[in-house]
C-alpha positions in Angstrom: -4.0 -11.1 -4.1 -3.5 -8.0 -6.1 -2.3 -7.7 -9.7 -0.3 -4.6 -10.6 1.2 -3.6 -13.9 5.0 -3.7 -13.9 5.2 -0.2 -15.4 2.3 1.2 -13.4 2.1 3.8 -10.6 -0.5 5.4 -8.3 -2.8 2.4 -8.3 -3.5 2.7 -12.1 -4.4 -0.6 -13.7 -4.4 -2.5 -10.3 -6.9 -5.3 -9.9 -8.0 -7.1 -6.8 -7.8 -10.9 -7.5 -11.2 -11.7 -5.9 -12.9 -9.0 -8.0 -11.6 -9.7 -11.5 -13.4 -11.3 -14.4 -12.0 -14.1 -16.5 -11.4 -11.6 -19.4 -9.4 -9.3 -17.2 -7.4 -12.2 -15.8 -6.6 -13.3 -19.4 -5.3 -9.7 -20.0 -3.2 -9.9 -16.9 -1.6 -13.1 -18.1 -0.8 -11.6 -21.5 0.7 -8.4 -20.2 3.5 -7.6 -17.7 1.9 -7.7 -14.3 3.2 -8.7 -10.9 1.2 -10.5 -8.2 1.2 -9.1 -4.7 -0.2 -10.8 -1.6 -2.7 -8.6 0.3 -1.6 -7.8 3.8 -4.0 -5.8 5.9 -2.7 -2.7 7.7 -1.7 -3.2 11.4 -2.8 -0.9 14.2 -0.5 1.0 16.6 -1.1 3.2 19.6 0.5 6.6 19.2 0.4 9.8 21.2 -1.2 12.9 19.5 -1.3 16.1 21.6 -0.7 14.0 24.8 -3.6 11.6 24.0 -3.0 8.0 23.2 -5.0 6.9 20.1 -5.0 4.1 17.6 -4.0 4.6 14.0 -3.4 2.1 11.1 0.1 1.6 9.8 1.3 0.2 6.5 4.7 -0.1 4.9 5.3 0.9 1.3 8.2 0.0 -1.0 8.7 2.5 -3.8 10.5 1.0 -6.8 11.6 2.0 -10.3 12.9 -0.3 -13.0 12.9 -3.2 -10.6 15.0 -1.4 -8.0 14.0 -0.4 -4.5 14.2 3.4 -4.1 12.5 4.1 -0.8 10.8 2.4 2.1 8.2 4.4 4.0 5.6 3.8 6.7 2.2 5.5 6.4 0.0 6.3 9.4 -3.7 6.9 8.9 -7.3 6.4 10.1 -10.3 5.1 8.1 -10.4 3.2 4.9 -7.8 5.0 2.8 -4.5 6.5 3.6 -4.4 10.3 3.5 -2.4 13.1 5.0 -5.2 15.0 6.6 -5.6 12.6 9.5 -4.4 14.2 12.7 -1.1 12.4 13.5 -1.1 10.8 10.1 1.3 10.9 7.2 4.6 9.3 6.4 6.7 7.7 9.2 10.3 6.6 9.2 11.1 2.9 8.8 14.2 1.5 10.5 15.8 -1.8 9.6 16.9 -3.8 12.6 
């Protein structure tokens, strides 16, 4: 479980539930936070320069004032998403 400030962005003020202290949890209860279930990234096989390789994929929902603005997939390798991974970056998301 993660706790994120309602008015936050860019991971500022985000707390992982398993790592917070009682004092921080009390602050979360007193302020405007949302709770989000942690879902680990999945892995997909993709072709990069004619070589099949595995990359992590996660889906992000970008919101503002409680409204969904954009849905995007991110493809990456390693612990954190970045745009320097060969074959990494944003990916389209199609609703079916």
